[in-house]
N, C-alpha and C positions, 0 to 999 in steps of 0.2 A: 428697035424691035423689042416687043414684049417677051420677057422670059416665060417659060412654061408655068412657073409659080404665079407670076402676075396675071397671066391669061386665065389660069384656073380661078384665081381670086375674083377676077372680073365676072366670070361666068357664075360664080357663087352669088355675088352681089346682085347680078341681073336677075337670077332666079329668085332670090329673096325678095327683091322689089316687086317682081311679078306676083308672087304669092300674097304679099301684104297689100297689093293694090286692089285685091278683091274686097268688096264691101260686104257687110252683113247681109244686105238684101240679095246680092249676087250668090252668096254661099247658100242661103236659105232657099233661094229659088232653084238652085241646082239640086238640093236635097229633094225638093218636091218633084222635080223632073226625074230623078233617079227612081223614086218610088212609083211614080205615075207611069213611066215608060218601060219599066221592067216587065218582061213577058210573064214570068212567074217569080214570086218572091215569098219567102217564109222565114220567120225568125222567132226567137223566144223573147219574152219580156219578163222583167222582174221589178216589182214595186216594193220599195221600203219606205215606211213612214217613220220619221224620227220625231220624238216629242219636242226637241229644241233644235236649233240650227247647229249646235255644237255636240249634240248627242252622238255617241259612237255605236250604240246598240239600238236597233229599230224596235218599235213597239208593235209593229205589224208588218208582215211580209206576204205578198200576193204574187203568184206566178201566172203567166198567160202565154198565148201564142198567136201569131198572125199569119194568115195565108192570103195571097192575091194571085189571080189568074191573068191571062193576057188581055182580057176585055175589062179589067179592073173591077170585077166582082171580088168581094173579100169576105173573109170569115175571121173573126177574132174571138178568143176565149180569155176571160179574165175571172179567175176564181169560179164562182157558180153562175156567171153570166156569159152568154154567147151573143155575139153581134154578127149579123149577116147582112151584107148590102149587095144588091144587084140592080138591074135596070127597072125592076118593078117597085121595090121599096127597100127600106132599111128596117130590119127586125132586131129588136133587143129582147132577148129571152132571159128572164131572171128565174132560174130554176128553184132557188130557195123560196121565192115568193109565188111561184107558179103563175107568172104573168108575162105577157108578151106586149111590147110597145111597138107600134108600127108608125114610122115616119116617112116622109118623102125620100126617094132615092138620092144618093149623093153622087154627083158626076165626078169620076176620078177617085183618087184615094181618099179615105176619111180624114176629117179635120185633125185627128191626132197627128198626122204626118204632113199636113200642109202648114208647116211652121212659118211660112211667109206671113201668115196672118198675125203673128205676134207683133210685127212691125207697125200694125195699125194702132195698137194700144201701148207698145213698149218702144223705147229708144235704145239703140245699140250703144252701150256704155264702154265696151272694150272688146277687142279681138286679139287673141293670143295664139301664136303658132307653137304647139307643143310637140312638134316633130311628126308623129303619126296621126295627130288630130288637131283641129282648131277648137278653141274654147271661145264662145261668144257669150258675153254677159249683157242681159237686157234688163232695163229698169222701167217700171210703170210710169207712164206719162201723167196719169191722174190716179194717185194711190187709192183714193176713196172709192173708185169705181172698179177696181180690179181685185181678183181673188188672190193674186200673188204680187208682192212688191218687187220681186226679182226672180228672173229665170236664167239659169246657166245651162248652156247647151254644148255638149262635146260632139263634134262631127268628124268622121274619118275623112281621109284624103280621097276616098271613093264616094264621098257625099252620102254617107249613111249615118244614121243616128247611132251614137255610141252610148251616151248617157244624157239625161236631163235632170236638173235639180230645180224644184219649185219651192220658193220661199213664201209661205202663206202671209198675207197681209193682216189677217185677224187671228185671234186666239181661238183654240178649240178646247172643249172640255173633255179631258181624258179620264174623268172619274167614272167608275162603274157603279157608284152609289148615287141614286137619284136625289138624295138629300144633301149631297156634298158636291163641291166643284173642285176641279183640278185643271185650271186654265194654263195653257202654254201655247206658244207660237211655233208650230211645227215646220218641218221640211220634208218634202217627198222626193225620193231618188228613184228614177226609172232607168233601168239598164236594158240594152238591146244586144242580144248575142245569137250565135249559131245561125248566121245568115246563110241561106241556100237559094239557088235559082233553079232547082230541079223541077221537072214537070209534076204538077199536083193533080191528084184524082179529082175530077170535076164534081163528083158527088158532094164534096165538102162545101161547094158553093150553091147547092141545090136547095132552094127555099121550100120545096115541096115536102121535105122531110119534116118541116114544122107545120106548114099550111099550104093550101092551094087557093088561088084567086080565080073565081069563076067569071065567065063573061057577063053574067047579070049583076056582078058587083058583090056577090056574097063571098065570105071567107069561110073555108072549111078546114078546121084543124085536123092534123093527122091523129090517128088513134092514140099514139103515145102521149100527145099533148092535149087531148080532148078536154081535160079538166082545167086547163089553164085559162085565166082571164085575159081578155084582149082589149087593148086600148088603141084605137086607130086615130092617129093625129095627122093624117095626110090632109092637104088642102082639098076643098070641095069633095070630101069623102062621103060616099053613099054606101060604103061597104058594110056589110053586117056579118056577124058570126053566125054560122049555120050549124 
């Protein structure tokens, strides 16, 4: 007969084997399901760009926020850019350039959180269980075709994104002087915090605050954004700014 100590050890081993039996594809798919199936979801984002992969002080910091409702309309804000997606279209509003880009609607959550797609171009190099989260390391299948040669993802045991690290495949010029170059291969860190599932005011997802789509195909900008330029990139688009 097993002692209590041995029985506890067997349970621990069985649980551990179950956890590690999950593949990267299974974990990433459950992340997508969590974001896609949540009735309401909101969280803060923080972007830090480091000049090199070993730099400790970021050269650029940008904050943002994400909101999603029960029918998967969403609103994102990143620095001076707003992105709104619903069943009609996806709007990218760049306030610093006073421009609005219109693209076809995205079914479900935006690509930023459909990280299953990474497995098309990246192979799972390593999965580590760090207690409260998994760390998945992905490496590019064809380095010459990808923006990042490596991506490291931290995923909580609730299947929510905790952090992502993007390692750029090519160098960037960090010089502020057009006559000089300061090339370096940077790293981008994205952190996700302050998750909430509270009901969100539906006005956040109302595209009419930016523009209205009329039945005859015209686009009418709201008064606040009437001087913004519009670029409509939807397929078979016959819409015009009015």
